[in-house]
matplotlib code that plots the C-alpha trace (Angstrom):
import matplotlib.pyplot as plt

x = [30.5, 30.7, 30.0, 28.1, 29.6, 33.3, 34.4, 36.4, 35.8, 36.3, 39.6, 40.8, 39.5, 41.5, 44.6, 44.3, 43.9, 47.0, 49.0, 47.8, 48.6, 52.0, 52.8, 51.6, 53.9, 56.9, 56.4, 56.0, 58.5, 59.6, 57.6, 60.8, 61.2, 59.7, 59.1, 57.4, 55.1, 54.3, 53.2, 50.9, 49.0, 51.2, 50.3, 52.1, 50.6, 51.2, 49.5, 46.5, 46.2, 46.2, 43.1, 44.4, 42.2, 42.2, 45.7, 44.4, 42.6, 44.9, 48.0, 46.3, 46.8, 50.5, 53.6, 57.3, 58.9, 58.0, 58.7, 56.4, 53.6, 54.2, 54.2, 51.0, 49.2, 50.1, 48.6, 45.5, 45.1, 45.3, 43.1, 40.7, 38.7, 37.7, 36.2, 34.6, 32.7, 31.9, 30.8, 29.4, 31.0, 29.7, 30.2, 33.7, 34.7, 33.5, 35.2, 38.5, 38.5, 37.4, 40.3, 42.8, 41.5, 41.2, 44.7, 46.0, 44.1, 45.5, 49.0, 48.4, 47.2, 50.3, 52.6, 50.8, 51.3, 55.0, 55.4, 53.5, 55.1, 58.6, 59.2, 59.6, 58.9, 56.1, 58.4, 57.4, 55.9, 54.0, 52.0, 50.8, 47.8, 49.1, 46.8, 43.8, 45.3, 46.0, 42.4, 41.4, 43.4, 41.7, 38.3, 39.1, 40.0, 36.7, 34.8, 36.7, 35.9, 32.2, 32.2, 33.4, 37.1, 36.8, 36.1, 36.5, 40.0, 41.1, 41.1, 41.9, 45.5, 46.3, 44.8, 46.5, 49.8, 49.5, 48.8, 51.7, 54.2, 53.1, 53.4, 56.8, 58.2, 57.0, 58.7, 62.0, 61.8, 62.5, 60.7, 57.4, 54.6, 54.0, 51.3, 49.2, 49.6, 48.4, 45.7, 44.5, 44.2, 42.2, 40.0, 39.3, 38.4, 35.9, 34.5, 33.8, 32.0, 29.6, 28.9, 29.2, 26.5, 26.9, 24.4, 21.7, 21.7, 24.9, 27.8, 30.3, 32.4, 33.0, 32.8, 36.4, 36.0, 35.9, 34.8, 36.3, 38.7, 38.9, 41.5, 41.9]
y = [47.5, 43.8, 43.2, 40.2, 37.8, 38.5, 34.9, 35.2, 31.5, 31.9, 33.7, 30.9, 28.3, 29.9, 30.0, 26.4, 25.3, 27.2, 25.7, 22.2, 22.2, 23.7, 21.0, 18.3, 19.7, 19.9, 16.5, 14.8, 16.8, 20.5, 23.7, 25.4, 22.9, 24.7, 21.4, 19.8, 22.9, 22.8, 19.2, 20.0, 23.0, 26.1, 28.5, 28.2, 30.0, 27.4, 24.7, 27.1, 27.8, 24.0, 23.6, 23.3, 26.3, 25.0, 26.4, 30.0, 28.8, 26.1, 28.4, 30.7, 28.0, 27.3, 29.0, 28.8, 28.2, 29.0, 32.7, 33.2, 31.4, 33.2, 36.6, 36.1, 34.4, 37.2, 39.8, 37.6, 37.2, 41.0, 42.1, 39.3, 39.6, 43.2, 42.4, 39.1, 41.1, 43.8, 41.6, 38.5, 35.1, 33.9, 37.2, 37.5, 34.0, 34.8, 38.1, 36.6, 33.9, 36.4, 38.8, 36.0, 34.5, 38.0, 39.0, 35.7, 36.4, 39.9, 38.4, 35.8, 38.5, 40.6, 37.6, 36.9, 40.6, 40.4, 37.3, 38.8, 42.2, 41.5, 37.8, 37.1, 33.4, 32.1, 30.2, 31.6, 29.3, 31.3, 30.6, 32.5, 34.1, 37.6, 38.6, 37.7, 39.4, 42.6, 42.4, 42.4, 45.6, 47.2, 46.2, 47.4, 50.8, 51.0, 50.0, 52.5, 55.3, 54.4, 54.5, 58.1, 57.2, 54.8, 51.1, 49.8, 50.9, 51.5, 54.8, 55.8, 56.9, 53.6, 51.5, 53.5, 53.3, 49.5, 49.2, 51.5, 49.8, 46.3, 47.3, 49.0, 45.9, 43.8, 46.1, 45.5, 41.7, 40.8, 37.5, 39.1, 39.4, 43.2, 43.4, 40.7, 42.8, 46.0, 44.2, 42.7, 46.1, 47.5, 44.5, 44.4, 48.1, 47.9, 44.5, 45.8, 48.8, 46.3, 44.1, 46.3, 48.5, 50.2, 48.7, 51.1, 52.0, 50.0, 51.6, 49.6, 52.7, 53.7, 50.3, 50.3, 53.2, 51.9, 48.5, 45.1, 44.4, 41.0, 39.9, 36.6]
z = [127.9, 126.9, 123.2, 121.9, 119.3, 120.2, 119.3, 116.0, 115.2, 111.4, 111.9, 114.2, 111.7, 108.9, 111.0, 112.1, 108.4, 107.5, 110.4, 110.0, 106.3, 107.0, 109.5, 107.0, 104.3, 106.7, 108.2, 104.8, 102.9, 103.1, 102.9, 101.6, 98.7, 95.6, 93.8, 96.7, 97.2, 93.5, 93.8, 96.7, 95.4, 95.2, 92.4, 89.0, 86.1, 83.4, 85.6, 86.3, 82.5, 81.9, 84.0, 87.6, 88.7, 92.3, 92.8, 93.1, 96.2, 97.7, 97.4, 99.9, 102.6, 101.9, 103.1, 102.3, 105.7, 109.3, 109.2, 106.2, 108.1, 111.4, 109.9, 108.0, 110.8, 113.2, 110.9, 110.3, 114.1, 114.6, 111.7, 111.2, 114.4, 113.7, 110.3, 111.5, 114.0, 111.5, 108.6, 110.4, 110.0, 106.6, 104.8, 106.4, 105.2, 101.6, 101.8, 102.9, 100.2, 97.5, 98.3, 98.2, 94.9, 93.4, 94.3, 92.8, 89.6, 89.3, 89.8, 87.1, 84.7, 85.3, 84.8, 81.4, 80.5, 81.3, 79.2, 76.2, 76.3, 77.7, 77.1, 80.8, 81.3, 83.5, 86.0, 89.4, 92.0, 94.6, 97.8, 100.9, 102.5, 102.1, 99.2, 101.4, 104.4, 102.6, 101.5, 105.2, 105.6, 102.7, 104.0, 107.5, 106.1, 104.4, 107.5, 109.7, 107.2, 107.1, 110.9, 110.9, 111.4, 114.3, 114.8, 118.3, 119.3, 115.6, 113.8, 110.3, 110.8, 112.6, 109.8, 107.0, 108.9, 109.2, 105.5, 104.5, 106.8, 105.6, 101.9, 102.6, 104.3, 101.3, 98.8, 100.7, 100.0, 96.4, 96.8, 97.8, 95.2, 95.8, 93.1, 94.9, 98.1, 96.5, 94.6, 97.9, 99.5, 96.5, 96.1, 99.9, 100.0, 97.1, 98.0, 101.6, 100.1, 98.4, 101.4, 104.5, 106.0, 109.3, 111.7, 112.7, 116.3, 116.9, 118.8, 116.9, 116.0, 119.6, 121.2, 122.1, 124.5, 128.1, 126.7, 126.4, 123.5, 121.9, 119.5, 117.7]

ax = plt.figure().add_subplot(projection="3d")
ax.plot(x, y, z, "-o")
ax.set_aspect("equal")
plt.show()
């Protein structure tokens, strides 16, 4: 069975924006230079509190080094197409951006808490699409559950396994914002519950059986 609307154009668009901005940063400076990244939109809580609110969005399209970019784009490539088909392009784009911004806001709130309660200074510069991407994972889990444990060639165990493995790998890296990852999953799950409805008469849940699979 061939499914309509398989082209994951928004997912590809997001990937291209990330790659183009990464190339610009590396060609004009260095994506691994914290100061340079800060000058070009990375998130830094004191600057956000000083009115540079755009950083909660621009930081989602910035990455520290090629491995950071490749890892995030690979996961986006794998997960994004499923949700783009399930949500539709406009809702998917709004969902992606909302998860990323929401995860960044949670991270900002936690940094402010640490400063107020433990005196830890607000000196962390952060960037990356992982908050939004973990939001995709949380949303995908919700969609799979609504579709009785299956979405195309995915099932509940596979999605939970991907989330658990990704979180575990993040916990092993001291430079990773683990709270933003967890927040992304939670925000994605509950936001998907608000916007997703299983299409009536649609065989989306079992569409992967004997059918064509499209990723990307």
